[in-house]
N, C-alpha and C positions, 0 to 999 in steps of 0.2 A: 286553360289552366296549365303553364306548366316549371318545370323544376327550375331553378336560379340557375345552374351548369350542366350542359348534358350528359357529363365525366369529372367524378370524383375519385379525389385519390383521398385512399387512407389506408392505416397501419394499423397491425394488430402483433404484440410478441407472441410465440409459438407458445404451445403446452397455457395457456390461458385458461382459466379459471372460467366455468360456466357464469351468463352474464357478464359477460365483460367488453365494451362498447370499444368499437375501433375508432383512433383518433383521424382527426380529418384539420386541417390547420385554415379552414374558409364551413360558414356553416352550409348544412345540407338540408333541403325540401323548397317548397312552393310557398310563396307569398300569398293570402288572403286576400284576394279581391273582392269578396263578399265575403263578410263575417260567419255568414251562418253556413260556410261550407265545413261537414265534418270530410276531413281527410282519410284514408288508410293506406298504406304503405305496404307493399309484400315482394319478396324475390320470385319472381317468376323461372330465370335462369341462372346456371351459372355455380349451383350448389347443388349438385347429385347428392354428397352425402348430410344434407342438411344436418353444416353446422353454425350457422348463418341465422336468426330472425331480425325483421323489420320492426321496429313502430313508428308510430307518429305522438309527437310532441306536441302540443298547441301551443303559443306561446303571443297573446296581442294577437297582431294580422300575421302571422309567419305559422307555418307548418313545420318543424324539425323533424327528419329525421335521421332517426337513432338506428345502427344495425350491432345485435350485442349477438354474442358467441350460445348455442345453445347448451342444454343439459343433456349430456348423451355419458350414455357407459360404453360405449362400442368406437367410437370418434373423437379425436381430438385433433388440434391441430400441429403439425409437426414440418418445421420447414424442411430438413430431409427429403421428406415426401412429398410436398406440395407447397412451392415460395409466395404464389401468388392466385389469385381467384380474381376474375369477372363476374361483377353479378349484374341481376339486369333489375332494377326497380321499377314498382309499375306502383303507381297512384290512382287510386279511385276516390269518386266522388260522388256518392248514393243520389243524395237528392236530386241533383242536375246530371245526373247520370255523364260526369267527364270521369272524361282520361290522362294520365302522361307516365311517359317512360324517360328514365337514364341510366347510366350505366356508374357505377360502382368497383373503383380497383381495389381490391384489400393487398397488401403488403405482407406477407406475414415477416415478421422478422427474426432474428437468431435469437439466442440466450446459452448460456452453459448448462445446457440439457448434460452435457458429459464431465463432470465432476470428475475431478482425485477424489479415490475416495482412501481413509485411515484404515488401517485393522490394528485393534480394534477399533471402533467407532469413539471411544473415549477413554482415558488415563485419568487413575485415579494414583496420586503420589506417586509419577514416574521413577524409574530405581534402573542405574547400570549394576552389571555385576564383573567384577574385575578379575583374572586371572592368567596368569603364562601362559604363553603356547607350549612351550615345552618345560620339561624338570631343571628346577634353578637352584639346586641347591649351592649353598645356605641359606637361598633368600625366600622369602613369602609374600605372599598379597594379600591384603587385605578386602576379602570378595564384595564387599559394600563402600568402601571407602577410598579403596585401590592405593593403598598406601602398601608403600614395601620394605622392608623388614627384615633383619638377620634372626635366623636360628641356632646361628653361632658364632663365636669371633671367628673373624677372619685371618689369613697369614699371609704377607705380605711375597715371602719367599717361597710361598704354594700356588699362589695365583697374585697376580696384580692387576689385573683387570677383569670386566664379568660387562657381557653384553646380553641382554634384556630385554625379550616383549613382552608387553603389557596388552592384555584384549580387553576392550568395555564390547560388554554387548546388553543390548536393553532385554529388560526382565520378563517383557513378554516372551521374545523373541527365543529366549534359553527357556520359559518354559514350555512354547510349542514345542521346542526339539530341535528349532534350527539352529544348527552348530556354525561357531568359528563365522558368525555375521555380526559385523561391528568396524569398530577403529581401533587400529594399533599404534602404539606408542613404541619408541625405543630408546630404553634407557641405559646410559653405560657407567658404571661403579669402577673408579681408579683408587687401589689399594696403594696406602699412602704408606710409608716406612716411620718408624716410631722409633723415637730413642729407646734402646735395649735397656733398664734395668734389673740387677739384681739386686733380691733384698731380701730381707726376712720377714715372714708374714708378721699378719695385725697379732696374734696372740702370742707371739715371742718376741716382739716389740722390747719388753724388759733385758733381754740381753744382747742389746747392740751397744752397751756401752761395756762389755766387754769381746764380742764378739763383732765382726766388721767383714761384709762381702762388696769384694769391688767389681764394682758396676758395671765392666766391660770383660774382663775374666771372668768374673765369678769365683774367684780363689778368696776361700775364707780364713781370714786371719784372726788371730787372738790381741786385742788387745787394751787385756789389763793379767792380771795374774787371777789363777784360779786356786781356790783351796781348796785340799783334797780332804779333811776332818769336817766342812763346811758341805760340801753337795761331791757326790762324784761321780754324776755322769746328768748330763743334759741331752734333751731332743728336741728338733725344733724342724722346723720350715721352710723351705727357701724357694721364693717365686723369680720365676725370668721372667724377660719379656711380658710386663704387666699382664700377668696372669695365666699365658699362654701355657708356660711349662713351671712343674711345680716337684717338688722332694723331699721325700724326710731322711734328716742326718741325724745319726745318734756320734757321740762323744762322751769315751771313756775317761776320766782323770785319775793319771795314777801318781801314788802317795812318791816325795820325792827322797823322803829317806828309808825305805824300802830298796830306793833303786842305789842311794849309795852303802845300805849294807852287802846290798849282790856284790856290788863292785869291791870293797872292802875283801869278803871272803873268798875273793877272787884272786886278788894280788896276795896274801896272806898263799896263798896254795901254793903262787909260783915261788915267793920268798921258801920255801923250806923245800922246794925240788930244787936252788940252787945246789952247784958243784963246786968244792975246793978251786978246780981249772979255773974259775967265770972274776 
């Protein structure tokens, strides 16, 4: 009685679960010359930690040698600790008291047991928080969408350019107290000068046929006659530069006849004061 080969090369992955069989490209075992043989296999050396177990499987005229991992709470296959085992396997036949031995080399294969870990392990509806790295008046950024908007109107003469830095942070990092950890984006805002226009406010547009504001100089001139008897006072607002500046103006209408009477009194007084030598 003898094994088909004096040496077998097998392999198994590290950290394999209990009762995992080693793999081999050829069949291991003994051909049964007598079908009455009852073969049993056992590991006699090379397995001090008792990680493996040998068993026999009889199929027709062949007794297959199968080696599997044992169930153990204290030991497991770790390639970093040991990458190869040289087992000595003995076959016995009790009826005729026959014995045979062979070598089984078990190569422990590497697995990716040092996988990168995510923290946290799962994400639900991942979100980002957006903010400016420094205070940037008059701009604001939406915390959840990252939309940059204005809190007030811009003035080209005061500042024609703004350089903003937006920080996008993972919500979990922010909640965990990790500050300024994320990606940055540079945003440049160029303020363009618009046409400066001076006009009457919307609620006083009915005066525009009588008053007219020069869009360039801001000078207000009359565009029609005013009747003192109809209305003696006008009040209106003037808006400049698309709403950036606004002022309130009051116009008092003077009676033309009163002006003439005052002038006639002055002339009469002057006549009476003339002397013969004039």
